[in-house]
N, C-alpha and C positions, 0 to 999 in steps of 0.2 A: 469268688464262679469263674465255672468255666468261661472255660477263651475259646473263642470262635477257629471256625477252624479245623479246629485241632484234633488233628484223629484220637491222642493217647499221649492220658495227662501222666502228670505224675504221682504216685500215692505220697509217697514224702513232703512231697511242697504244695500239689495240685499247679504248678509250670503241666507248658507241655513239652512234650520229651517226640514228636508227630507230630507234621503236621497233618491238615489230607494234601490228597493233590494238586495241583496245582497253585504248592500255593509253601513259601518258603520257613524257614521257621528266623526268628530274631535269634540272635545268641543267642538272650538273654534269657530265652525259655518264654516268652513272657506274651506273646503276638505270631502272628501265623502272616504274612506281607501275600497277598494274591502275587502270581510270577505276571513281566510282564514278558507276554505272547514276543513270540521268536528270540527270545534271551535266554543263552549259552550256559551262562553264569551271573545268582544273583549270590547282590549282598547280602549277608546276610543280618548289619546293623541299621539296614537303613535302609530293607527293602527298595532298595534300586535293581538294575541292573549293569553291572561290571564291565560283566561282552556278550553281544552278539550274537546269533547263528552268521553263518558263514555265507555272506552277500548284503545280509543288514549291517544299519548306518547306528552307532552308540546318540543317539539324540545328547545332549549335551549334558542334559540333567537329572541321564540315564532310569526317564521312566517312559522310555518309548525303544523298543528295535522297527527304524526307519525302511520301505522294501526298497529292496535297489530300483534304477530306473535305465534301464537298456542299452548299453549304448554308450554310459555316463562310465568317466577315467575320473573324477571326484565332486565328492558328495558331500554337500554339507552335514556337519554337526548340530547345528542348530534346526533347520526345519528337513532336515533331505532331500532337499533340490537338489539340482547336477549345477555345478561349479564348471562342470568341462568336460564334455565331446569330446567318444572315442575318434579318431582321427579320418574323415571323411563324413564326420555329422553334426551336425547344426540344433544350437541349442536354441528349446523357444524364446521366445523375451520369459515366462514365466518360474524360468528354470528345472519343468514338470516334464525335458521331454526330450530328447536327443532324437531327432530325420534324417537320414539318408541324405549326403549333397546332392545335385542332383549335375549328374556331368554338367561339362561346357556353358556354370551358372559361374556367372561371374562375379552375382548381390545373390543371398539368401533374406528372402522377406520369411520371419522369422518372429 
């Protein structure tokens, strides 16, 4: 049977030689994995992302490249939240926003 999302099948054994756009060929030629959005390097053994594009954070399981949070110094690889904000910024309680500190304010309400 034809392999889904395969652009070119081998005439010798029916394996896939090239996948459709936005798909990555499994190393044995029997499967075309959908590419992970914003992934720079796909892992052709299991269809996960090995490295994301610059500024994106790779999720622990390799299934997502998480978008950056402005003014975040350190992103969590579990869910893409921010662990620590840049200097002069305060982390919102939900971990997904770093807002600028207010001059002369001693305690920020986050």
